[in-house]
N, C-alpha and C positions, 0 to 999 in steps of 0.2 A: 752755536756761536764759536768763533775762533778765539775770542778774547782780545782781539786787536781792534783799535779804532782806526777807521779809514775815512778820508774825506769823501763826500758824495755830492758836493755842490756848494755854490755860493748864491746869496740872494741879497738884493738891496732893500727888500721889505721883510717884515717879520713873519714870513710864511714861505714854504717851499714844498714842491712835490718831488718826492724821492722816487726814482725809477730804477730799473735794472735789478730789481730784487729777484731772488729765486723762490718760487712758490714752495711753501711748506717750511721754509727756513726761518729760524728765530733771529730777530734783530733787536738792538737797543740803539737809541739815538741821543745825541747831545748837540748843543749849539753854542758857538762863540761869537761875541760881538768884536768887530775889528775897526780901529781908527788908525790914523797915521802913527800913533805911538805904540801900536801893537794889539795883541789879542787879549780879550778878557778871560776870566775863569769860565769854564764851560757850564752851561745849564743842561743837566742830564735828565732824561725821562725817568719817571718813577719806576716803570717796569718795561720788560721786553715785550715785543709783539711777534706774532707769527705771520709771515707774508701769505695771505690767502684772500680770496674774494669774500666780500661781506654777504654772500649768498651761496646756497648749495643746490644741487640738482633736485628737482621736485620728487615727491613720493609717487608711487605708481598710480595711474588712473584707475577708475572703477572698471569692473568686468563689463565688456561690451555685450550688447544685446541686439539681436536681429529683429527689427520692427517690420520689415517687409522684404520680400524676395521674389525672384522669378528665375527662369532658366539662365538669364544673363546678367543679373545684378543681385546685390544684397545691401539693404539699408541698415546701417549700424548706429547705435547711440551708446554713450558711456558717461560716467560721472567724472568731473574734473578731479585732479589729485587733492587729497585732504590737506597737503602741505605743498605750497608752490616753491619752497626752498628760499623764500625771500626775494624772488624775482618773478617777473611776469612770465607766464607760459606763452611761448612764441609759436609753438608748432606741435602738432600731434602726428605721429607716424603710425599707420596701421599695417600690421603684418598678418599674413594668412598662412595656414598650413593645410595642404590637401591630405585628407585622411588616407588616401591611397599612396601618398609619398612619405617623406620623413621630416624635413626641416622646415623652418619658418623663413618667409621671404616678404620683403616690403610689397604692398599692393596699393598704397595711397597715402596722401598727406593732406592736412587741412590746417588753417590758421588756429592759433591758440584760443581765439575767441569762440570757436565752435566746438561742440562736443558730439559730433555726429557727421556722417558722410555716406555717400553712395559708392560702393565698391563695384566696379565693372570688370576688373581683371579676374574673371572667373570663367569656368567652362561648364556648359550644360551637363547635368547628370553627375557632377562631382560634388563630394561632400567636404565642407571646409570648417575649420575653426579660425577665430580671429582674436588678436590681442592688440593692445594700444600702448605706445610709448610717448611720454610727454617730454618736451624740451624747453629749457630756459637758458639764460646766459651761462650758467654753470655746466650745462650739458644735458644728457638724457637721463630719464628716470629708469627704474627697473620696469620690465614689461608688466602689463596688467595680467590678471588671471585670464585664462583662455575662455572664450565664449562657448556656449553650447554649440554642438555641430549643426550646420545648416546644409541641407541638400538643395543644390541649384536646380530647381524645377518649377514649373508653373504652380503658383499658390492657389489659384482659382481656375479650375478646369472642369467643364461639364463632363459627366460620365460618358464613357464609350465602351460598349460590350464588343469584344472580338467575336465575330460570327464564324470564324474558321472551324471551330469544333461543334457548331450547332447544326440545325437542319434535321434530317431524318436519321435516327439511330436505331439499331436493332440489337437485341440480346435474346438468347434462348432462355426459356423458362427454367427457373431454379438456379440460374447463373448469377454472377455479380457483375454489375455495370457501373463503371466509373467514368466521369467526364469532368475535365478541368477547363474552365473558361476564364480568360483574362478580362479583367474589368479595370480600366484606367479612370482617373479622375482625381481632382484635388479640391478640397480634402477628400479622403477616402470615401467613396460612395457607400451608402447603406444598400445592401443587396437583399432582395426578397425573391423567393421562388413561389410561383403560383401554379396550381393544377386546376384546369377548367375554371379559371378566374378566382380561385380561393386559395388561401395559404395552404401549403402542403402539410398533410397530416398522415404520416406513415412510419410505423415503428421500425421498419426495415430500411428506411431512407435517412442518410446523414447528409446534412447540408452545412458547409463550412466556408466562410469568406474571410480571407486575410491576405496581406501582401499583394494587393491588386489581382487577386485570383479567387474565384468561387468554385467549389468542388461539389459535384453531385455524385453520391455513392449509394447505390441501391443493391441490397443483398437479397438473395433468394427471390429473384424477379418472378412475378406472377403475371398472367395474361391481363388481369385487371389493372395492372400498373401502366398499361399502354395508354397513350394519350398525348396531348400537347402540354408541355411545361413552359411557362413564361418566366423569364428573368427580368426583374425590374431593378435598375440601379439608379439611385437618387442622391444628390447632394444639393447644397445651396445654389450651385451654378446651373442645375438642370436635371433632366431625367433621360434615361435611355432604356429601351425595352427590346427584347429579342426572344425568339421561340425555339424550342427543341421538341421535335416529335419523336417519342420513344415507342418502338414497336417490340413487344415481348412475344417471341415466336413460341407457339405451343401446338399440340395436336388440335385438329379442328373439333368443333362440337359435332354431335351426331347429325346425320342428314335429317332434313326437315320432313315431317310426315304430313298427312298419312301416307303409308306405303300402299300404293294403288295396285291392285291385282286385276288383270284382265286377260281375255283370250285364253281361258283355261281349257286345255285338252287333256287327253289321257297321258300324254307324254311331255307336255310343256306348259309354261305359263309366262305371261308378260308382266313385268314389274316396272313401276314408275315412281319416282320420288323427287323431292326438291333439294337444292344445295343446302349445306349447313348454314345456320345463321351466323356463325363465327368460323371463318376459314383458318383461324390460328395465326393469322399474320402473313400467311403465304398462300398462293393459289392452290386449290385442291388439284392434285396430280391425277388421281384415279379413285374409283370406288371398288371395294371388295364385297362381293355378294356371297353370303353363306346360307346354308339351309339346314334344317334339323328334321330328321325323320322321327316322328313322334313315337314310333315303336322302339327306337334305340336311344333316343334322348341326346344324341350327339350332334354338335354343330360341325359341318363339313364345308370347307371353301369350295365354291362352285366356279367362280369366274372373277375376273377383274374387268372393269370397263371405264372409259373416260367420259361417257355420256350418262345421262340421268335415267336411262331406260335399259332394260335387260330382258332378253328372252331366255327363261330358265328351262333347260332341257339337258339330258333326258330325265324324265320322272317315271316312277313306277305307277302303273295304273292302280287306282283305288287306295293309294297311300296318302296319309296326311303329313303336311310339312309346315314348319315355321321358317320364315325367311328373315335374314339379318343383313343390314347394309352398313358397311364401314367406309369412311373416306380417309385417304392417305395423302400426305404431301411429301415432296422430295426432301 
């Protein structure tokens, strides 16, 4: 206060609205009655007042919560301020923050009678936080606490297994085989691997599924690990299945017997056999024929052949022999 009295208006009735005050400044008032004979003694107010609105900005709204979302929208709800500041809430302003960016920016408004709205000012695949500001006649509240982050992606999506890394796969025996397969779906699908229709049980096999990917890691592969492995991905929206055929390449099993001996002469003999029951995962390239002279006890390579018969010669007359057949692949 300046300590000086200044006229601020006249009135014919015993009331008056004083205007032109400066907000936040302290004032004291007095009134005089006037007639043709002059002015009365003043009636002075008991105490000074501060020029300010009879209400304040509201307190901050409650922390917003995402109740639904998809790739192109987020539905938010929040609690109204605990204190409206003495005046009706007229509006809420929603702000967003892209976690890939830095600052906050407005993304929507709604009337003060509502405590929720659909936000469409978002981009697919982006992750956001939201906060809310309340407004009344006195101005804006402080921002609410930021919401939990929300990824703008489909909330309900049937599983889909990426077939790109599936199909027929080969690995050599005793080596490590690793295959990573993408599996999409919302919520995250439960992924199960099956071998010949049953859950996989193998101490050398590690199966791990996380972050929309499932990993198949087989150590020290064996020929017996060959076969068809099925991936089953399932969530509340559906199921998807895909197969991977794993071929573990190893040396073939021995040729199938019996080893038939015919056309024996003093210098030659004809041999015949059947292919191995297991070719080791690759076609047999050729057979190796060996013989043993029983007098020396040593195996000696005789010939290689691509067919299942062989004419063994020359032989020594009246000698005894053992014959051994091996099959090789490239």
